[in-house]
N, C-alpha and C positions, 0 to 999 in steps of 0.2 A: 535547749538543744533537742532536736528531734532525731529519732532513730533513722539511719540511712543505710542503703545497700552498699556494702563494701566488697571490693574484689581487688586482690593484690597479686600481681604477677611476679614469679621468681624464674629467672633463666636457669638453664641447665647448670651453669657454673655456680649460681647462687644456691640452688636447691641441693647441689651435690648428690644428684640422684644416681643410684646404682641399681642394677637389675639382679634379681635372684631367681633361681628356678628350683622347683621341688617336684616330687613324684615323677622322676625320670624326664623332667623337662615339660611335663604336661601343664603345670601351673607356673605362671610367670608373675613376678612381683617387681614393683618399683618401690624403693625406699630412700627417704631423704628428708630434707627440711621442707616443710609445707608453709610455714609462716615465721617471719623473723620478729623478734621482740627487742625493745630497747633502742632501736635505731630509726631515724627518719627515712622513709622509703622515697621512691621517685614520685609518689603522689603527695609528698610532704606530710604524710600521716605518720604518727608515732604510736606504736602499740606497746604500752607498758608490759613488762614481763609478767606481772601478776594477772593482767587481763588475759594474756595468752595462756597462762597456766590454767586459769579457771575455765576458759573455753575448751582447751584440750581435754581437761578432766571430764567436763560435761559430755563432750562428743564420745570419748572413750567409754564412758558409762553406758551410753546408748548402745555401743558395739557389744560390750560385755553382757548386756541384758538381752542380746539376741536380735537387735534391730539392724537392718541392712542400711548402711550409709553408702549411697551410690554416687559416683562422680562421672562427669561427661568429658567428651572431646571438646576442647575450647570451653568458653563459658557464655551463657546467655545473659540477658540484661535484667534478670530477676532471680529470685531464690528458688524457683520451681525446678524440679528434676524432670527432664524430658527423657522418657524411657528409650526413645529411638536413638538418642545420642549417648547413652550410657556405655562406658568402656571399662570401668573398673569398680571395685568395691573396697572401701577402706577397712582393713582388718584390725588396725591398731594405730593409736596415736599416743605420743609420750613427749615429755620435756627433756631436753638435753641442753644445759646452760640456759641462755635466753630464748632459745628457739623451740618451736613446736615441730616435731618430727612425725612422719606417718609412713605406713606401709600399705601400698595399694596393690590389690590382686587384679590382674588383667583378666577380664571375663571373655568368654567365647561368643560375644555379641558381634554384630557387624562392625561397630566402632572399635570394640576390643580387638578383633582380628586385624583391623587396620593399624592400631597402635602396636600390636605384637609384631606385625610385619615391618613397621618402621623401626622399632627397636632392634629387631634382628638384622636389619639392613644398615644399622649404625647411626640412625638419626638420633640427635640429642634433643630430648624433649624437656620442657620445663613444667612448672605447675602453677596453678592460680587458686588461691583460697577464696571462698565465697561465704559471706556472712553478713551480719548487721551489727550496728552499734551507733554510738553518738560521738560526733567529732567536735572538738573545741575549735572554733573558727580562728581563734587567736594563736593557739599553740600547735594545732593539728593533732593533739593527743586524743586517742580513742578510749571511750569508756563504755561499759555495758556490752562488751563485745561477745558475740556468739558465732561460732563457726557452723555453717550448714553443711559444707562439703569442700572437697579439694578437687579441682579439675585438671586435666592434662592439656597443656598448650604447646604450640610450636615454638621452637627456639629462635628468637630474633637474632639477626646477624650483627647487630650493633646495639649498644646499650639503650639508645632511645628509639629503636625501631619497634613499631607495633607488630606483634606476632600475627602473621596471616592465619586466619582460621582454617584448620584442616578440613572441617566439615564444609564450609563455604567454598574452600578451594576445590574440593571434589565436585561440588555441584556446578562449579563454573568451568571445569575442565572437560575436554572431550571424553566421552564415555564415563563421566563421573557418576551419573545415576546408575549405570550398569555395574560399576564397581561396588557401590553401596548395596545394590540388590543382591549381588552374588557373594558378598563378603561372608555372610552367614554360612555359606556352603563350603568355605575354604578349608574347614577343619578336616573334612573327610575325603576330599577330592583333590588329588595331586595336580590335575590339570587346572582346576580352579585356583589352587594355591599359586601356580606359576603365572597365571593371568593376573591375579591380584598383585603379586610381587612386581610384575612388569609395570602395571599401572601406577603402583605406589612410587616406583622409581621415577616415572614420568611426573608425578605430583611433586616429588621432592625437588626435581629439576626446576619445575615451575615456581615453587616457593623460593628457591635460591635466586631465580631471575627477578622476582618481585621485591625481594628484601633489599 
């Protein structure tokens, strides 16, 4: 068995994501299940609980040692972290029963501002774990699993619907490039915040039409 790139999507309902705020609302967090253990997922892969626990412990050790574990909007097709798509930082991971939980701090990056606006507008977002491991072709069981990060993904409207990429959705929509360009300014300028919110609402409507 060779090590392969593994990514696993969890919908909003599966991840049970909740939002938390701190510092008078200046800091926004997402908290919930990041990866499920002991059950076969939609990719027909099974992550044993001990594999999840080892991977979660390893990633949490990186965090406690002072390393920044960053996550993106949607997920690329490799393990590389693209700084222009970073929207959050994982501040903590832990086990609860068979599942690995995480707490994600939304950052004031262009993509972080986009995610914040979506959350404040009531959009239900899911997560996608990204890592590597070996998969038994016969049983689908994963071994040697390592988590690299957890990304934020759009909520599919049906169980088998592939989530439309927020980032690509923006690039394909009218004024999408403009939204990305000014998102970084939204934190300090109320006029920019209003424009960003209007355009995000347009994006949400487009995502609903495509799903």
